[in-house]
C-alpha positions in Angstrom: 0.0 0.0 0.0 2.9 2.4 0.8 4.5 1.7 -2.5 1.3 2.4 -4.4 0.7 5.7 -2.5 4.4 6.7 -3.0 4.2 5.9 -6.7 1.0 7.9 -7.1 2.5 10.9 -5.3 5.6 10.7 -7.4 3.6 10.6 -10.6 1.5 13.6 -9.6 4.5 15.6 -8.7 6.3 14.7 -11.9 3.2 15.7 -14.0 2.9 19.0 -12.1 6.6 19.9 -12.6 6.4 19.0 -16.3 3.4 21.2 -16.8 5.2 24.1 -15.0 8.4 23.7 -17.1 6.7 24.2 -20.4 4.2 27.1 -20.3 5.4 28.2 -23.7 4.4 25.0 -25.5 0.8 25.8 -25.9 -2.3 26.5 -28.1 -3.9 29.7 -27.0 -7.2 31.3 -28.0 -9.2 34.5 -27.4 -13.0 34.2 -27.9 -13.6 37.9 -28.3 -11.4 38.4 -31.3 -11.4 34.8 -32.4 -7.6 34.8 -32.6 -5.2 32.0 -31.6 -1.5 31.4 -31.0 0.3 28.1 -31.6 3.6 28.1 -29.8 6.5 25.8 -29.0 9.4 28.0 -27.7 11.4 24.9 -26.7 11.5 22.8 -29.9 9.8 25.0 -32.6 7.1 23.8 -35.0 6.2 23.9 -38.6 3.7 26.5 -39.7 0.9 25.1 -41.9 1.4 26.0 -45.6 4.5 28.0 -44.8 7.1 25.2 -45.1 9.5 27.7 -46.9 10.3 29.3 -43.5 11.2 26.0 -41.9 10.6 25.5 -38.2 9.6 28.6 -36.2 8.8 29.2 -32.5 5.1 29.7 -33.4 2.4 31.7 -35.2 -0.7 33.8 -34.6 -3.9 33.3 -36.7 -7.5 34.2 -36.7 -10.6 32.1 -37.2 -12.0 34.6 -39.7 -8.7 35.4 -41.6 -6.5 33.0 -43.5 -3.3 35.1 -43.1 -0.8 34.3 -40.4 1.6 36.3 -38.3 4.8 34.3 -37.8 6.9 34.3 -34.6 10.4 34.6 -36.1 12.3 34.9 -32.8 11.4 34.2 -29.2 13.3 34.5 -25.9 12.1 33.2 -22.6 12.8 36.0 -20.2 11.7 34.2 -17.0 9.7 31.2 -16.0 6.4 33.0 -16.9 7.4 35.6 -19.5 8.6 35.4 -23.1 9.4 38.1 -25.7 8.2 37.4 -29.2 9.2 38.9 -32.5 6.4 38.6 -35.0 6.1 39.3 -38.8 3.1 39.0 -41.1 3.2 36.3 -43.7 4.0 38.9 -46.4 7.0 40.3 -44.5 5.6 43.8 -44.7 4.7 44.4 -41.0 6.3 43.3 -37.7 6.0 43.8 -34.0 7.4 42.8 -30.7 5.4 41.7 -27.7 5.5 39.9 -24.4 3.6 36.8 -23.6 3.0 36.3 -19.8 1.8 33.1 -18.3 -0.6 34.0 -15.4 -1.1 30.4 -14.3 -4.0 28.0 -14.6 -3.9 28.1 -18.5 -4.3 31.9 -18.7 -2.0 34.2 -20.6 -1.6 37.9 -21.3 -0.1 39.2 -24.6 1.3 42.7 -24.4 2.2 44.5 -27.7 5.5 46.4 -27.0 6.5 48.0 -30.3 6.1 48.0 -34.1 3.2 47.5 -36.4 -0.4 47.0 -35.2 -1.5 43.4 -35.0 -4.6 43.3 -37.2 -6.8 40.8 -38.9 -9.3 41.1 -41.8 -13.0 40.5 -40.9 -15.6 40.9 -43.7 -13.1 42.7 -45.9 -12.1 45.3 -43.2 -9.1 45.5 -40.9 -9.8 44.9 -37.2 -7.0 46.0 -34.8 -6.2 43.7 -32.0 -5.7 45.6 -28.7 -2.2 46.2 -27.3 -3.1 43.9 -24.4 -5.1 40.8 -24.9 -6.1 37.8 -22.7 -5.7 34.3 -24.0 -6.5 30.9 -22.6 -5.0 27.5 -23.3 -7.1 25.2 -25.4 -7.7 21.7 -24.0 -5.0 19.4 -25.3 
């Protein structure tokens, strides 16, 4: 009985530590603007239909817009904060922002400098606010 209890506790602690170590390997979403982020700042990932760029740290997209914003560079500043350099898929606009992990699957993205992050909805540009809340999608 002691071995089973010890094994269960060890497994629970291991899973908790693993989850805490990779807050920047995630799929994030904002319902209000219907935008998402796919990130893996540890191993990078392939951006769909953008193979020419190779593996990147991640990308931003929108449910109502087929264009993507590519994360070209990322630096983890602390255990819960990363700085992202982002460019649109045409290469004509770029910006820098911080992604902050707030715990419990909640994140804040803060635009720091550069072009405005915008998407097209019904043929018109919609600006995404300089600060936006995102939540992790179920895996």
